[in-house]
N, C-alpha and C positions, 0 to 999 in steps of 0.2 A: 448418449449426449447429442443434442441437436447441433447440426453443422452450422457454422457461421455463414450467413447469407451475404454475399458480396456482389455489388453491381459495378461493372466497369463501363465508364462512359468516355468514349474517345472516337473521333471521326477517322482515325487511322486504323484500318483493318489489321495491319501487322501488329500494332500496339495492343489491340484488344485480344488478338489470338495469343500473343506472348504472355500477357498478364494472366489470361484465363488458364493457360496451360500450367503456369507455375503454381497458381493458387489451387487449382483442382488437384494437382499432385500432393499438395499439403492437406487435402481432405476437405476443402471448403466447397460450399454450394455457390457456383458462379453463374451470373447472367451478364449479358453485354448489351450495350445500346450504342448506336452510331451517331446519335445527336442528342442535344439537350431536350428537344421535344419528346423524343422516344423515351428518354430517361424519366421525364416527369410523368408520362403516361404509365410506365411500368411501376413507378413508386406509388401511383394512385391505386394500383391494383394489388400490390404486394409490398410487404414491409421488408426492408433490407437493414442489416446491421451496420454495414460499411459501404460507402460509395468511394470509388476511385474515379476522380472527375477531372477531365482535361479542362484547363482554364479557357483556352482559345479554340472555339468551334464556330462554324457558320450557324446563323440563326440564333437560337437561345444560347447565350454564353454560359460557361461553367460557373461564373459568379452569380448569374441569375438563377441557375439550377440550385446552387448552394442556398441562396436566400429563400427560395420557395420550398425546398425540401426541409430546411431547418424550421420553417414556420409551421409545417404540418407535423414534423416529427423531430423535436429537439434532441432526442436521444441518439439519432443516427450519427455515426462518425464519418465525416467527409474528409478525404485526403485529396488535395489538389495536385494534379500532375502538370508540371510546367517546364518550359525550356529556360535556359540560362537568362535570356533577355526579359523574362516575365516574372522574375523573383519578386519585384515590388508588388505585382498583382497577387502573388501567392501570399505575401505578408498581409495584404489588405484582406484577403479571404480568411486568414486565421483570426483577424480582428473581428470578422463577421461570423465566426462560429466553426470554421474548419479546424479539424483536429491537428493536422500537420500538412506538409507538402513534400512531394518527391520531385527531384530535379532530373530531367532526362539528360543522358541515358542513365538508368540505374540497374543494379543487378538483383537477381532473385534473393540473395541473402539479405540485402538491405530491405527489400520489400517484406520478407518473412519476419524480420525483427520488428518492423513497424506494425504489421498485422497482429503479431503476438502481443505487443504492447497495448494495442487498442482493445483486444479481447480481454486482457487482464483488467484494464481500466473499466470496461463495461461490466464485467463480472463483479468487481468491487462496488461499483455504483449501485448495481441491483441489490447486492447484499446489504449495503448500508440503507437503501430505501426500504427493503423488507424489514430490517430491524426497527427502523424508525416508525414504520406503519404498524408493525406488530405490537409495539409498546406505546403507541400514541395514547391509548386510554388505560394504560396499565396501572395497577396499584402495587404490583409486586414485581421486582426485577432482581434475579438471582436471590440473594438472601436479604435484599433491601425492600422496605415497605414505605410507600408514600404516595399520596394523591395530590399534593400541592403542586403548584406551577414550578416552584423552586426545585422540588425533587424530580419533576419531569425533565427539567433542564439538566439536572445531574445525570439522569439515565441517558439522555440524548448525548451528553458529552462523553460518557463512558463508551457508547456505541461508536462515536467518532474516533476516539483515540485507541480503542482496543485493536483494530486491524493494523496499526502502525508499529514501528520498532522504536518509537521515541521513548526517552526517559520521561516519566510523568511525576510531577510534584503534586501531592495531595495535602492540602492544608485544612485545618479545622480544629475546633476545641476538642479536648478529651471527651470521648464518649459519643462523638457525632457520626461515627461509622467510617473512619478512614480505612480501617482494615477491610471492611465489607466492600468498599469501593475498589480497593486494590484487588481483592479476590474476584470481583465482577469483571474488571478489566482483563485479568488473566483468563477467566472462563470464556469471555467473548472473543478473545484473540486467537491468532494462529498457534500460540504456544499452549493452548488449553490442555493438550495431552502431555505436556512437559511438567516438571516439578514446580510447585509454588513454595518458595523458600522464604520463611519469615525470620527476620532478625530483629529482636526487641533490643534496640540499641541502649535503652535506658536501664536494662536489667543486667547487662554484661559489664563487669568491672573493667576499667580502662586498661589495666595491664594485661588483660586477656583478650581484648578486642581484636588486636592485630592477628593473633593466631586463630581466633574464632572465624574471622572473615577470610583471611588469606590462606589458612592452613599452615602446616610447617613440615619440614623434612626431619628425618631421624637425626637426633643429635643437635638440633638447632638451639636447644636450651636444656637445662638440667633434666626436666621431666619429659622431654621429647623422646620417648622410648621407641616410637615408630613414626613413619611418615603418615600424615593425616590431612585429608582434604578439608578445606574451609567452606564456608557457606557460599562464597562466590563460585567456586568450582561445582558445588552441588546444584547450583541453580542453572547450569548450562542447558540450553535449549528450553528453558522455562522462564519463570519470572522471579526476580529477587525483590522482596518487599522490605525496605529498611524502615522499620517503625520507629518513630521518635528520633530521627537522625540528628536533630539539633542537640541531642543530649551527649553526643560523642565529642571528643576533643578536636581542636582546630587542625592539628597535624594529621589526624586520621581522616578528617573530612577532605583535606587536600589530597591525601593518598587515594581516597575513594573517588574523588573527582577525576583523577588521572585514569582510573579504571573505567569509569563511566564514559570517558571520552574515547579511550583507545581499545577497551575490552581486552586488555593485556595486563597481567600481574605476575608477581613472584611469590611463591610460598616463603614463609619466614625461614631464613637460612638457606634458601634455594637460589640457584643461579640460572635455572631454565625458565624462560618466559612461557607463561601459560595463556592461551587464548580462550575466552569464554564468550558465549552468546546468550544474553539474557535481556 
């Protein structure tokens, strides 16, 4: 895996050396510049993933470096380094494209957390761009086929929502492919290796729906000969697709809403709360 390339721009030698030492210990490829002019020259010769940029420097200021670097490379993440009295300048910098700012003095842990956040953000942006470009002219996506502009928008929307942990509502007439869209979202997301559990809400009798979804403990009702996991529990670390959810009763919809909000439920007859991630 390529190391993250970081450029530290600060006119204080001690600050450059401290930051470089911390970041190199974390395995990053680090370069330093003592002025805005030097930073611009280095950026013209080599691409950096992240810039740690002091706001107040002699000559070319940090804000000017930010403006010129973002013009030439919009994808570079710039973190402004500022003293307490310059917070307003740091906020202005964020309005002009800076990713975040660090307030002097700061500790290595704070810096490490921020760098990790930037790396994850950049990785996801690259993945989304790759998927978007890969399927720009596609006619087939997962098990869905379509060349029209409307279908291309559906494919793009799937790429946008798949990496998230959001609950997704898919609407459409019967036979338009809601199930295929749900399966595509699952396959494109981080849960692709987990289970894809389908519940056909319109095919399960109302008196069995609670046990089917939540499971039950032994003895919860007459036919409960043994403890049984429900569909919610089976979908843990995967995706739960509630097909035709509008067909179930209002009380059950309210119970499901609580689960979707809290990801916690009880088996029928049970007293132990169960946490799920789907």
